[in-house]
VODREN-919364 format. One line per field, with one value per residue (C-alpha): residue in one letter; x negated, y negated, z negated; residue number from 1. Coordinates in steps of 0.02 Angstrom, whole numbers, plus 50000, padded with zeros to 5 digits. Layout:
! residues N
residu: [a_...];
px: [X_...];
py: [Y_...];
pz: [Z_...];
num: [NUM_...];
//
This chain:
! residues 332
residu: [m_s_v_t_t_t_e_s_t_d_r_l_p_a_p_g_e_t_v_d_a_v_v_v_g_g_g_a_a_g_l_n_g_a_l_m_l_a_r_s_r_r_s_v_v_v_i_d_s_g_t_p_r_n_a_p_a_k_g_v_h_g_l_l_g_l_d_g_t_p_p_a_e_l_l_r_t_g_r_r_e_v_r_r_y_g_g_t_v_v_t_g_e_v_i_a_a_a_p_a_d_p_s_p_e_g_d_q_r_f_t_v_t_l_a_e_g_g_t_l_h_a_r_r_l_l_v_a_t_g_l_r_d_v_l_p_d_i_p_g_l_a_r_h_w_g_h_g_v_v_h_c_p_y_c_h_g_w_e_v_r_d_e_p_i_g_v_l_a_v_g_p_a_s_i_h_h_a_m_l_f_r_q_l_t_d_d_l_v_y_f_t_r_n_t_d_l_d_a_e_t_r_a_r_f_a_a_r_g_i_r_v_v_d_g_p_v_a_s_v_e_p_t_g_d_g_d_i_e_g_v_r_l_e_g_g_q_t_v_a_r_r_i_l_a_v_a_t_t_m_q_a_r_t_e_g_l_e_g_l_h_l_p_m_q_d_l_p_n_g_m_g_r_h_f_a_t_g_m_a_g_t_t_q_v_p_g_v_r_v_a_g_n_a_t_d_l_a_a_q_v_g_a_s_a_a_a_g_a_q_a_g_a_h_m_n_a_d_l_a_s_a_d_t_d_a_a_l_a_a_a_r];
px: [50123_50286_50384_50571_50675_50834_50868_50726_50569_50434_50265_50089_49955_49842_49699_49553_49668_49634_49802_49779_49876_49953_50106_50110_50300_50454_50561_50592_50437_50338_50459_50458_50271_50257_50396_50284_50124_50236_50284_50109_50085_49973_49990_50078_50123_50246_50236_50409_50433_50618_50646_50692_50695_50886_50949_51088_51155_51301_51246_51117_51151_51094_51027_51095_51179_51182_51245_51329_51249_51227_51043_51024_51099_50987_50831_50891_50918_50740_50678_50763_50693_50508_50533_50604_50432_50340_50289_50318_50403_50371_50445_50311_50207_50028_49902_49737_49701_49506_49385_49299_49139_49157_49170_48996_49031_49067_49253_49341_49428_49536_49585_49755_49806_49972_50046_50148_49990_49869_49778_49782_49655_49666_49572_49701_49827_49983_50020_50227_50258_50379_50391_50470_50569_50553_50720_50703_50704_50891_50998_51132_51088_50967_51125_51193_51070_51126_51299_51350_51159_51100_50941_50960_51091_51073_51083_51220_51305_51457_51510_51513_51569_51704_51679_51628_51419_51302_51127_50999_50848_50676_50574_50560_50618_50791_50843_50842_50908_51083_51077_51102_51219_51327_51359_51456_51543_51651_51635_51427_51338_51163_51091_50930_50862_50759_50673_50631_50769_50739_50862_50848_50884_51018_51097_51086_51168_51316_51326_51358_51469_51344_51392_51233_51218_51066_51004_50949_51065_51070_51160_51247_51435_51513_51694_51782_51787_51586_51583_51504_51636_51506_51334_51329_51229_51134_51273_51399_51480_51520_51532_51647_51551_51595_51407_51255_51106_50913_50761_50647_50473_50414_50272_50207_50165_50009_50024_49898_49805_49683_49536_49555_49525_49646_49643_49779_49873_49974_50110_50131_50236_50238_50345_50250_50102_50068_49936_49830_49843_49804_49880_49981_49945_49743_49663_49474_49461_49445_49555_49702_49851_50010_50157_50350_50378_50209_50140_50270_50404_50524_50546_50731_50750_50743_50578_50503_50551_50472_50304_50310_50322_50183_50063_50083_50049_49885_49846_49889_49765_49629_49641_49620_49472_49374_49423_49354_49194_49192_49211_49086_48953_48977_48966_48795];
py: [47721_47776_47935_47938_48097_48130_48051_47904_47840_47916_47831_47938_47881_47752_47793_47868_47912_48089_48183_48318_48429_48452_48590_48633_48680_48606_48768_48831_48915_48733_48635_48721_48732_48535_48526_48608_48513_48337_48376_48399_48220_48281_48183_48295_48278_48407_48416_48472_48529_48540_48695_48829_49010_49022_48866_48965_49033_48980_49000_49074_49228_49328_49189_49171_49001_48955_49099_49026_48863_48806_48800_48620_48571_48673_48581_48416_48451_48517_48364_48248_48344_48323_48147_48114_48173_48055_48196_48119_48219_48186_48257_48310_48433_48482_48512_48544_48579_48620_48616_48453_48405_48436_48286_48255_48350_48513_48499_48566_48439_48480_48355_48381_48309_48261_48272_48103_48025_48016_48114_48169_48204_48352_48442_48597_48657_48766_48857_48884_48876_49036_49151_49164_49304_49394_49491_49633_49549_49598_49489_49387_49451_49274_49159_49250_49254_49196_49229_49391_49433_49486_49551_49569_49663_49577_49428_49421_49601_49545_49421_49577_49685_49823_49747_49855_49861_49912_49942_49902_50030_49932_50074_50189_50023_50040_50218_50128_49980_50088_50175_50001_49953_50104_50032_49878_49968_50153_50085_50092_50148_50158_50121_50217_50110_50275_50263_50431_50501_50681_50819_50798_50616_50659_50760_50626_50507_50644_50667_50472_50467_50354_50379_50375_50309_50357_50277_50093_49955_49826_49669_49608_49568_49386_49362_49221_49117_49167_49305_49485_49575_49735_49824_49865_50012_50030_50148_50021_50073_49942_50001_49868_49792_49640_49621_49680_49718_49703_49724_49568_49572_49456_49337_49209_49034_48985_48862_48701_48809_48893_48784_48865_49046_49131_49314_49404_49580_49674_49768_49959_50007_49819_49746_49586_49489_49374_49293_49416_49361_49395_49341_49195_49169_49162_49175_49204_49028_48927_48804_48873_48961_49043_49067_49138_49206_49163_49312_49407_49417_49529_49392_49313_49112_49154_49274_49124_48997_49081_49131_48937_48906_49019_48945_48763_48824_48903_48770_48637_48744_48748_48569_48552_48652_48554_48376_48440_48500_48317_48225_48342_48306_48109_48114_48199];
pz: [50800_50754_50801_50808_50730_50702_50543_50530_50603_50515_50545_50569_50454_50508_50629_50538_50395_50335_50239_50122_50239_50414_50451_50612_50612_50553_50519_50371_50326_50367_50276_50114_50125_50140_49995_49877_49915_49916_49777_49708_49760_49912_50070_50202_50384_50456_50647_50704_50891_50878_50961_50800_50863_50779_50872_50965_50820_50717_50552_50424_50352_50218_50130_49939_49898_50080_50179_50349_50355_50525_50560_50594_50451_50327_50437_50427_50218_50229_50300_50194_50055_50126_50138_49967_49877_50007_50152_50307_50443_50656_50811_50928_50990_50966_51101_51021_50843_50802_50632_50625_50547_50346_50216_50144_49997_50112_50123_50285_50401_50558_50708_50755_50932_50995_51176_51129_51090_50946_50832_50637_50521_50394_50259_50269_50403_50377_50542_50548_50732_50724_50870_51036_51089_51256_51311_51441_51624_51639_51752_51654_51487_51437_51447_51294_51179_51014_51056_51133_51142_50972_50888_50707_50611_50458_50538_50643_50612_50501_50630_50771_50665_50748_50921_51057_51052_51170_51125_51274_51240_51250_51149_51006_50897_50985_50921_50737_50804_50849_50688_50614_50710_50712_50522_50580_50725_50771_50961_51002_51159_51176_51358_51383_51531_51568_51428_51316_51220_51144_51106_50910_50937_51053_50908_50784_50889_50925_50747_50724_50862_50975_51168_51269_51447_51543_51702_51719_51693_51844_51760_51607_51693_51623_51596_51681_51510_51485_51380_51395_51508_51521_51559_51755_51806_51954_52011_52028_51874_51730_51540_51444_51292_51198_51124_51161_51047_51111_51008_51085_51100_50975_51013_50897_50963_50966_51116_51058_50917_51019_50967_50775_50850_50736_50750_50820_50778_50908_50823_50906_51057_51127_50996_50972_50929_50775_50679_50570_50392_50198_50043_50050_50234_50223_50375_50426_50461_50300_50261_50383_50325_50407_50352_50416_50584_50658_50550_50482_50643_50544_50423_50406_50349_50157_50174_50292_50164_50024_50117_50156_49995_49938_50056_49985_49821_49860_49969_49829_49717_49851_49861_49671_49667_49817_49718_49570_49655_49721_49559_49479_49609_49604_49417_49420];
num: [1_2_3_4_5_6_7_8_9_10_11_12_13_14_15_16_17_18_19_20_21_22_23_24_25_26_27_28_29_30_31_32_33_34_35_36_37_38_39_40_41_42_43_44_45_46_47_48_49_50_51_52_53_54_55_56_57_58_59_60_61_62_63_64_65_66_67_68_69_70_71_72_73_74_75_76_77_78_79_80_81_82_83_84_85_86_87_88_89_90_91_92_93_94_95_96_97_98_99_100_101_102_103_104_105_106_107_108_109_110_111_112_113_114_115_116_117_118_119_120_121_122_123_124_125_126_127_128_129_130_131_132_133_134_135_136_137_138_139_140_141_142_143_144_145_146_147_148_149_150_151_152_153_154_155_156_157_158_159_160_161_162_163_164_165_166_167_168_169_170_171_172_173_174_175_176_177_178_179_180_181_182_183_184_185_186_187_188_189_190_191_192_193_194_195_196_197_198_199_200_201_202_203_204_205_206_207_208_209_210_211_212_213_214_215_216_217_218_219_220_221_222_223_224_225_226_227_228_229_230_231_232_233_234_235_236_237_238_239_240_241_242_243_244_245_246_247_248_249_250_251_252_253_254_255_256_257_258_259_260_261_262_263_264_265_266_267_268_269_270_271_272_273_274_275_276_277_278_279_280_281_282_283_284_285_286_287_288_289_290_291_292_293_294_295_296_297_298_299_300_301_302_303_304_305_306_307_308_309_310_311_312_313_314_315_316_317_318_319_320_321_322_323_324_325_326_327_328_329_330_331_332];
//
């Protein structure tokens, strides 16, 4: 069976063939993990859903040597590099992943089933599915996501400098958010949306020239050309803003992975939920590692790529140990 990708057609392994590793997720973490494995002459298959978190962004920022590179271009380059060393990258959705019977030598085995058809058999799994940003339920907000609505001052801050910015409060994290965006503009409004804001915080905001607007928000109003005009309050007043910053609720993508029974952790104050991991992405399930935003919700592209590389290197070392154990058993 073959699956078509943007650049070329990669063929899935033959039915019944077991590969060294399957990587679930084709973003920075997954591709860098696959790159390390492929360069170590491991058979590796990357399953890429084609829906990266940063798709709406014009460029990747804060990544040394590649600052401003469009996300799609960075991923195209990464896929080419993985393929250069013999790795396989296919477009698809994982609908099931679960442990399988171990090898005769006792090594771990896993099965991965794709929505498009076909089942992969692997010795190890790297989960790099990323996360999903959940926005507040404010009419008109979601349509501007990744453009007029931003979340990270390090990813988008320079590009929105000196604009009239509004911070939409979602909880305690929004206070810190406001202080970071204040570094980027002198015109900052904090919309409390009826969240608590104590006197000390209000004094700190006032000292930095941050205007506070209390009360619920009714909607985000667009201009005629589709940009943001402002924030409309429930009383009918519209506060002019060009950019809105909001701390999203970050949820690791877990679809199709329920059969692995990977433990999860919640961030405080409802900020998000992610896979629980140890050093180099280890999990409580032997043979499964997690890298990137699926376990580190705040990681930028560079940190996610580095985590993927580390996980891939440790997976190769683990496989080398298993190979040695199998060879020793066969020699006896």
